[in-house]
C-alpha positions as CSV (number, residue, x, y, z in Angstrom):
1,M,55.7,35.4,29.5
2,K,53.7,36.2,26.4
3,D,54.7,38.0,23.3
4,I,53.8,41.8,22.8
5,I,51.7,42.0,20.0
6,F,53.4,45.3,18.0
7,L,51.3,46.6,15.2
8,E,51.9,48.1,11.5
9,P,49.4,51.0,11.1
10,V,47.1,51.6,8.3
11,F,47.0,54.9,6.5
12,K,44.2,56.9,5.1
13,E,44.5,59.8,2.7
14,M,41.6,62.5,3.2
15,I,40.8,65.8,1.6
16,W,41.8,67.5,5.0
17,G,45.0,65.5,5.8
18,G,48.6,66.5,5.9
19,N,52.0,65.3,6.2
20,R,52.5,65.5,10.1
21,L,52.1,61.8,10.6
22,K,55.4,61.6,8.7
23,T,57.3,65.0,10.6
24,D,55.9,64.1,14.1
25,F,55.9,60.4,14.2
26,G,58.4,59.2,11.5
27,Y,55.5,57.0,9.7
28,D,55.9,56.4,5.9
29,I,52.9,57.9,4.7
30,P,51.2,57.5,1.2
31,S,51.4,61.4,0.4
32,D,51.0,64.8,2.2
33,N,47.3,64.6,2.3
34,T,47.4,61.6,4.8
35,G,44.8,62.3,7.4
36,E,44.5,59.2,9.6
37,C,46.8,56.5,11.2
38,W,44.7,53.5,12.0
39,A,47.2,52.5,14.6
40,V,45.1,49.7,16.5
41,S,42.3,48.2,14.2
42,A,40.9,45.0,13.2
43,H,38.3,46.7,11.4
44,A,37.7,45.6,7.7
45,N,38.2,49.1,6.2
46,G,41.9,49.0,8.0
47,D,43.2,45.8,9.5
48,C,46.5,46.1,11.3
49,T,49.3,43.4,10.6
50,I,51.4,42.1,13.7
51,R,54.8,43.4,13.2
52,S,56.9,40.8,14.9
53,G,57.0,38.1,16.9
54,K,55.3,34.3,16.9
55,F,52.0,36.1,14.9
56,K,54.2,38.1,12.6
57,G,52.3,38.9,9.4
58,E,48.9,37.8,10.8
59,K,46.2,40.4,10.9
60,L,44.6,41.7,14.4
61,S,41.0,40.5,13.1
62,G,42.6,37.0,12.8
63,L,44.1,37.0,16.2
64,W,40.7,38.0,17.7
65,K,39.1,35.3,15.6
66,D,41.3,32.5,15.9
67,H,43.4,33.4,19.5
68,R,40.7,34.9,21.7
69,E,42.9,33.5,24.5
70,L,45.2,36.5,24.2
71,F,42.2,38.8,24.5
72,G,41.4,36.9,27.8
73,G,38.3,35.6,26.1
74,A,36.5,38.7,25.5
75,D,33.0,38.7,23.9
76,G,32.0,40.0,20.7
77,D,32.1,39.1,16.8
78,T,35.1,42.1,16.3
79,F,37.8,43.2,17.9
80,P,36.0,45.8,20.2
81,L,38.2,49.1,19.8
82,L,40.2,51.4,17.2
83,V,42.7,53.6,17.8
84,K,43.9,56.3,15.6
85,I,46.0,59.2,15.5
86,I,44.5,62.2,13.3
87,D,46.3,65.0,11.4
88,A,43.6,67.6,10.3
89,K,45.5,70.1,8.2
90,T,42.3,71.7,7.4
91,D,38.8,71.7,8.9
92,L,37.1,68.1,9.1
93,S,33.3,67.9,8.3
94,I,30.7,68.9,11.1
95,Q,29.6,65.3,11.9
96,V,27.8,62.9,14.3
97,H,27.8,59.3,15.3
98,P,24.9,57.0,15.9
99,N,24.9,54.9,19.1
100,D,24.8,51.0,18.8
101,E,20.9,50.7,18.7
102,Y,20.5,53.2,15.4
103,A,23.5,51.8,13.5
104,S,22.5,48.1,14.0
105,Q,19.1,49.0,12.4
106,H,20.1,51.3,9.9
107,E,23.8,50.3,9.1
108,K,23.7,46.5,8.7
109,G,24.5,45.5,12.2
110,S,27.4,48.2,12.6
111,L,28.3,48.8,16.2
112,G,27.6,52.6,17.0
113,K,30.6,55.0,17.7
114,T,31.5,56.6,21.0
115,E,35.0,58.0,20.9
116,C,37.0,60.3,22.6
117,W,40.0,62.7,21.9
118,Y,43.4,63.2,23.4
119,V,45.0,66.2,21.9
120,L,48.5,65.6,21.1
121,D,49.4,69.0,19.5
122,C,47.5,72.1,18.1
123,E,48.2,75.6,16.8
124,A,48.1,78.5,19.2
125,G,44.5,79.9,19.5
126,G,43.1,76.6,18.3
127,K,39.2,75.9,18.1
128,I,37.5,72.6,17.9
129,V,33.8,71.8,17.4
130,I,31.8,69.9,20.2
131,G,28.3,70.5,20.2
132,H,25.4,72.8,18.8
133,N,23.1,75.7,20.0
134,A,19.6,74.4,19.2
135,K,17.4,74.2,22.2
136,D,15.1,71.2,20.1
137,K,14.7,69.3,17.3
138,E,12.4,71.6,15.6
139,E,15.1,74.4,16.0
140,L,18.0,72.2,14.8
141,K,15.8,71.0,11.6
142,T,15.1,74.9,10.9
143,M,18.6,76.0,11.4
144,I,19.8,73.4,9.0
145,A,17.2,74.0,6.5
146,D,18.1,77.7,6.4
147,H,22.1,76.7,6.3
148,R,22.4,78.9,9.8
149,W,25.8,76.8,10.4
150,N,27.6,79.9,12.4
151,E,24.6,80.1,14.7
152,L,24.2,76.3,14.9
153,I,27.7,74.9,15.5
154,R,29.3,75.4,18.9
155,V,32.9,76.0,18.5
156,L,35.6,76.0,21.7
157,P,38.8,76.7,22.3
158,V,41.5,73.9,22.5
159,K,45.0,73.4,23.6
160,K,47.7,70.5,23.8
161,G,46.8,68.0,26.4
162,D,43.2,68.5,26.3
163,F,40.7,65.5,26.3
164,F,37.1,65.0,25.3
165,Q,34.6,62.4,25.4
166,I,32.4,62.4,22.2
167,E,29.3,60.5,22.8
168,P,26.9,59.0,20.2
169,G,24.5,62.2,19.1
170,T,27.2,64.8,19.8
171,V,27.9,67.2,16.9
172,H,31.6,67.7,16.6
173,A,34.6,68.1,14.4
174,I,38.1,68.5,14.4
175,K,39.6,71.9,13.4
176,G,42.8,72.5,11.2
177,G,46.1,72.5,12.8
178,T,45.3,69.7,15.5
179,V,46.8,66.5,15.8
180,I,44.4,64.2,18.1
181,L,44.8,60.3,19.4
182,E,41.4,59.1,19.1
183,T,40.2,56.1,21.0
184,Q,36.8,54.7,19.8
185,Q,34.4,51.8,19.3
186,N,35.2,49.4,16.5
187,S,33.1,51.5,14.2
188,D,33.5,53.4,11.2
189,I,29.9,55.1,10.6
190,T,30.1,59.0,10.6
191,Y,27.1,61.2,9.3
192,R,28.3,64.1,7.7
193,L,26.0,67.2,8.3
194,Y,28.1,70.0,7.0
195,D,31.4,70.3,4.9
196,Y,32.0,73.9,4.1
197,D,30.6,73.3,0.3
198,R,34.0,71.5,-0.4
199,L,34.7,69.7,-3.3
200,S,36.4,66.4,-3.7
201,G,36.9,65.4,-7.4
202,G,34.8,68.3,-8.6
203,K,32.1,67.3,-6.7
204,P,30.3,68.1,-3.1
205,R,31.1,65.1,-0.5
206,E,28.1,63.3,0.4
207,L,25.9,64.6,3.4
208,H,23.9,62.5,5.6
209,I,21.2,65.3,6.7
210,D,18.1,63.0,7.5
211,K,20.2,60.6,9.6
212,S,22.2,63.5,11.5
213,I,18.9,64.8,12.5
214,D,17.7,61.5,13.8
215,V,20.4,60.9,16.0
216,I,21.4,64.6,17.1
217,R,20.8,64.9,20.9
218,C,19.0,68.2,21.9
219,P,20.0,70.1,23.5
220,H,23.2,69.4,23.8
221,A,24.8,68.8,26.9
222,D,28.4,68.4,27.8
223,K,29.8,65.0,28.6
224,G,32.1,65.4,31.6
225,T,35.5,63.5,31.8
226,D,37.0,61.8,35.2
227,R,40.5,63.2,34.9
228,Q,42.5,62.2,37.9
229,E,46.2,62.1,38.6
230,I,48.1,59.2,40.5
231,K,51.6,60.0,41.2
232,L,53.6,56.9,41.5
233,E,57.7,56.9,42.3
234,H,58.8,57.5,38.7
235,A,55.7,57.8,36.8
236,V,52.3,59.9,36.9
237,V,48.9,57.9,36.0
238,E,46.5,60.0,34.6
239,K,43.0,58.6,34.2
240,L,41.1,60.2,31.7
241,I,37.9,58.6,31.1
242,T,36.0,55.1,31.9
243,C,32.7,54.6,30.0
244,Q,30.7,51.7,29.2
245,Y,33.2,51.1,26.1
246,Y,36.7,51.6,27.2
247,S,39.1,52.9,29.9
248,V,41.7,55.4,28.9
249,K,44.7,56.9,31.1
250,K,47.9,58.4,30.0
251,L,51.1,57.2,31.5
252,S,54.0,59.6,31.8
253,V,57.1,57.8,33.0
254,D,60.5,59.4,33.9
255,G,63.1,56.6,35.0
256,K,62.0,53.1,35.6
257,Q,58.4,52.1,36.7
258,V,56.4,48.9,37.0
259,F,52.8,48.7,36.1
260,K,50.4,45.9,37.0
261,Q,48.2,44.8,34.3
262,S,44.6,43.6,35.4
263,E,42.5,44.0,32.4
264,P,41.6,41.1,29.4
265,F,43.8,42.9,27.4
266,T,46.0,46.4,27.2
267,I,46.5,48.6,24.3
268,L,49.6,51.3,24.6
269,S,50.4,54.1,22.4
270,V,53.6,56.1,22.4
271,I,52.8,59.8,22.0
272,E,56.3,61.1,23.4
273,G,60.0,60.4,23.9
274,E,61.5,56.8,23.9
275,G,62.6,54.0,26.2
276,S,61.8,50.6,26.7
277,I,59.1,48.0,27.9
278,D,60.5,44.8,29.5
279,G,63.9,45.8,27.9
280,E,62.5,45.8,24.4
281,K,63.0,49.5,22.8
282,I,59.8,51.4,22.0
283,V,59.4,55.1,20.5
284,K,57.0,57.4,19.6
285,G,54.7,56.1,17.1
286,D,55.1,52.4,18.3
287,H,51.5,50.9,19.0
288,F,51.2,47.5,21.0
289,I,49.0,45.3,22.7
290,L,49.6,43.5,26.1
291,P,48.0,40.1,25.9
292,A,45.7,38.5,28.8
293,G,47.6,37.3,31.4
294,Y,51.1,39.1,30.4
295,G,51.5,40.3,34.2
296,D,53.4,43.3,35.4
297,Y,55.4,45.1,32.8
298,C,58.4,47.9,33.2
299,L,58.3,50.8,31.5
300,E,61.8,52.9,31.4
301,G,63.0,56.1,30.0
302,S,61.2,59.7,29.4
303,I,58.3,58.5,27.6
304,Q,54.4,59.3,27.5
305,L,51.9,56.5,26.3
306,I,48.3,56.3,26.3
307,A,46.8,53.2,27.5
308,S,43.3,51.7,26.7
309,H,41.2,48.7,27.6
310,I,38.0,47.5,27.6
C-alpha cells in the first residue's frame, strides 16, 4: 500500500477575488481578495507542497521529475493537470485560451489550455459567459473594434451543479457570485479580450486582442458533455467528461463504498461533507492524489468529491 499524497494549496490574490475560500473551505487565505486556490498544481507559477507522509515538504513538480513511478510512468515533461477552486466575487475578464499548437508557437513552448468547470455554488439568477454571437472572423473583428461587447458576448444562466467543458478558442468568463472547481491542462496562458475597462493599480489591465482574434473559434459551437450517473450500493458516480486531456467525475458517498483505481494516478478533491479514505480523515477542502498501483480504496461518510485523471 502506497501513501496518499496530500497537498497544500497555493493561493492567488485577484482584482475580482473574495473571501469564500476562507468562509466555505476554511483555508488560511492571504486577503479578502483571494480569487484562486491552486489545489493540485506542479506549475512554476504555483507549485503545491506535499503536506504529509514520506514526501512531506517536497514539491509536486519534484515528485513528477524524480518519482515518475508514482504516476504510472506517464509521459511528459510536466505534470499534466491543474485543479483550482475559483471564487469570483466580481466578474472575471472576458477571455479565451489557445490550443497546444498555438501556445507552443507563441508562448515559448507552453501547453494550451483545455479546461472544465464544476459549479460549486452561485447566486440566485447567476450568469456565466460561454461563447459569442459573431458569425465569422470578420464580424468578430468588427464587433471588437466597435466595442459592441453586449452584442458579441453570449451570457447563459447558471446554477449549482452545472458543468461546462471549455475548449480552446471558446470565449468565456466566470461572473460574480460564482464558485467553481476547475480541472485543466497544466497551463497558465490566458488571453484577455475585454475587462470592463477596470483599473488595477490605476491602470487598465493588459488586453490580448490580436491573439484572442487569432484563436477564437467562429462561429461558436457548444461542446457537449457526457454526464452519466452510475448508482452503487452507497454511492453515486456521475461521469462528467472524458476528453483528450482528462476524465472527470463526481463521487457522492453516503455510507461506506469501495472504488477501484485503474488509472495511472487519481486526483481527488473534497467539495462537500467529511468522512474518511481507508480510515484517514478527510474534510471539505482536502485535495490528494492516489498514486499508481494504490489499488481499491474505501470512502466512508457523507461526502462529495471530484475525481480526475489522465
